[in-house]
Phi, psi and omega in degrees: 000159182214174181287142171281151184282141176288163179282186184283001183296149173059029174070028183261006182298135177082355179281114186250019184299318178297320179298316182297319180290327175297319177296321178299321179298322177296334176273007179068028168256105186263129171249110189257129175238075183272016186284188184257136173279107194284135164077147177293340180290346179286346178096010178208165175288166174295149173268119186252120173249119180267166180298169179290151173282167177302336179276004179084014179257155174287142177284181182303138174240142182239143174207142179227133181236143172251141181231161180229011183263134181294152179295138180302149181301136177084357181282137178289153177133198183212167178253146175228131177261125178231111181056037174082011181244132178278137181230114180287132181236008189295331191259004179294324182294318178295319181298313182292324178297320178294321179297316180296330180275005180058039178253151175294131184217166176224152181222121181277127174248109184251136186217160172291338177281116188294344183282345180268120181244306188197162174232134181224134182218149175247104186277151171247319177213154180235134178221160179082181180247156180252125182241139172264149026254337196244353186224146168214152183229140179225128175276122189245150168286155186294341181272001177294152178243130177252122182252127171230129184238140179223134177298330180278353182283108185294329180294314178297318178299320179295321179295317178299316179296321179296319176298317181296327179282326188260338184248144170275116187240134178218143182246139181234155161291160179302340178271359178103000178287135184283129178257320184199154176211140178278172187293327181295319177295317180298322178295323181294315184269349175083012178260165168266167181300318182296334182280345184248323183299129181093347177267166181271154180303336184298345178295344182260000184243156176301150185301318181298320179292321181298333181267359187275159177290328178301320181293318178296319178295327178303311181284332175294320178295318177298319180295335176276357179093015181272127180291139179231133177211161179150195177261123186240137176265123181234169184243130179277178181299325181280355182094356178284158180276138177234131179254127183238129168270111194216163171229137175257117190244109176296136176253125187264154176283190185293339178282351179071010184235326187259117176295134177255344174193171178235127177252130180249124172255128186220152173234131179287111180242029182301308181299316180297319181295316179295318177297319179296318178298319178296317179297316178297322177297319178295318179296318178297320178296319178297317180293331177286326189256342185232160174271122186237136177217141181252139179233153163287168184294341178268001178101359179289137183281128180256322185192155175212146180274176185297322181299318179292316180300320179294321182293319184264354174069028173254166167262161180298322180298325180288337186262319186302129182094342177281164177266155180305333183296351175297340183263359183237166178289159180299322180297316180292320181298332181265002185277157177291326178299321180293319178295319178295326179303310182283331174296319179296318178296317179296334177276359176094015181263129179289140175240127181218158180152200179252121187242138174263123180237172184248127175284175179299323181275004178091355179283163183280140174234121179256129181234130167271105195217165172226137175260117189245112175296139178250130187253149172273176182302336179271001178089007179273142179285124182250339178195173177231128177248130179253126174249127183215163176233132179289111181244026182301312180298321179297313180295317177300319177298322178296321179297314177297318180297325179296316179296313177297323182296323177299316177295319178298319179300315178298315180296320178297320178298317177297318179298318179299315179296317179297319180294320178298318177297315178298323179296317178297315179295321178296322178295315177298317180297323178295318177296315178298319179297322178296317178294320178298323178297316177298315179299315181297323176296319176296314178299321179298318178295316178296320179296320177295319178295316178299320179299316178296316179298315180298320178295322178295314177299318180299319177296315180297316180296327177294317177296315180299319180297320178295317180295317179296322177299319177295317179297319179298319180295318178296321178297319178297317179294318178298321178297320179295315179297320179297320177297319177296320179297319178296320178296317179296321178296321177296318178295317178298323178296321176296318179296319178298319177298320179295316179297322178296317178298317179296320180295319179294319177296318179297318178296321178294319178295320178295323178295315179297320179295323179294318179295315181293323178294322178293325177289325182283344181073229184295325181294334179261012181293318178291323177294327178294324178296316180296319180298324179294319181294319178296321179298317179296317179297320178296321178296317178297320179297320179296318178297315180298320180296317178299317180297317179295319181299318178296316181297318179296317179299317178296320179296319178297318179299315179297318180297316178300319178297318179299317180299315179299316180295318179297321178297318178296318178298317181299315179297318179297317179297320177298317178297317178299319181297315179298316180298316180297319179297316179297315179297317180298318177298316178298317179298320178296316177298317178297321179296314178297316179298320180294322176296314177298318180297318179298317178296316180297320179297319178297315177297318179298321178298314179297317179297319178296320177297314178298318179300320179297316178298316181294323177296322175298315179297318179298319180298317178295316180297319179296320178297316178296317178299321178297316179297316179297320179297319178296314179297320178299318178297314180296319179298315179299315180297323177296316178297319180296325181285323188260012184294000000 
């Protein structure tokens, strides 16, 4: 309920200060004016408040008002003139009936004195009788508020001005049509007064909301006199969203039942709302990603989110009211370190690190967490919030990795030693290869020299083979000539035989001639001489023939010997030729082999050189591998130490 508006008397038209304060009361903001209306010159009796009764109730209070405003048309009642002043009494019966029914009611006190506006009371019980004309009494609970407003009251005026400066205020008809708005409200929504007055409230809400049934019901409730308050999303002139913490306060007419307008008091909380939304979003993100649990400063569990409950396998009902020590071993819970832990938190010191806790089933739960003291505005610790991440798998993995790492460390050490050994062997091999290279270079030079010698021998053997071939051919020719000589000697022997035969015939003829000469006697004496001469010639021929025969025989013997010797020479020359050919072939083969050997030696030399280079590279690589293995071992050990 709210104050009814005064009439136009005494220049009070449009003054809504009483209405605003009535609306404030509906918002449970009470402005209490329990003071005394001073002096008879004020136009009323003193307002007397007596002490409380033993039952805690206020004793009788008295107040008397004189008025000069005529009774509204049609109102029941009567007028009474007292010392020339009109006093409306029509509404006392309604007022008292409302008081007896324990209903919120209002009573207008109108006076020629402009400082008197209204009296409003919330009754709990009514006792005594009400008498007209000048006094009435109501027994009130101590929490009742009595409002008296005066235009001349500077304190009330200051409060109204303060509200106008600090609150965004707008007035509506009960149907939502805008009647008036102060500058602060206009600044919030970005409109001018002319742009809003006469328009409907829906200009400030999103289109979808303006068309909704909820919005229609909102204004129907206000039209029925139902108070509305809360956080409201509105739209500014630019289309941006504005968040208002506001109350919509129905203002009632003189009957106290029918709203005649709605006054809205609002505060722009856009920045705060957005910050709050961001904060809530951050909190929601934390709750989605982390395990969160709240504790009292002594360690008693107040609340835990789903992530934490899932991690420790408890339900919220099982945890709330329990102490944090439910998550630690009995030995740790009884330790001095554990007591210091909670003392530090109660003193406002953050605790963070990796903590081992116990699940419901007794298994280990590892949390990377921080315990954060929460302070009140005075700096006192009021609770502790723990934010954590379940790193059990990570820690378990580290444990497995540590075990594997120890083996890896041992293996790396073995690898380092093996690499160092390989490096040493590679260095030795490089030295041996270098020496082999020198030897191969010497062998290559010797092979080249041998190749040249072999080629020279091959040339000499070729010449010898050619000469032996010539000798063999000459031997063959000599053998042929010797054969011809033997044949000629054989022919000469035949001739000698013929001459011998002729000589024998001649000798026979000489003998016959001698015989015939002897027979002829003297006549045959000359013939005998001739015969004798022939005989002698035949004898000489025989001797010569014998001598020739002997010579021919000796020549034949010599020829035969020559033939035999030539045959032996031919065979020897053939053997020499074969040997020379064989030697020449061997020399050629040796020459070819020496050439191949020289080439192979050169290739071997190059290969040895390449091998030496590669051994150097291998040695460098092995040294680098050794260094990397050492660094890897140190890095692993560092990781194992700093995990």
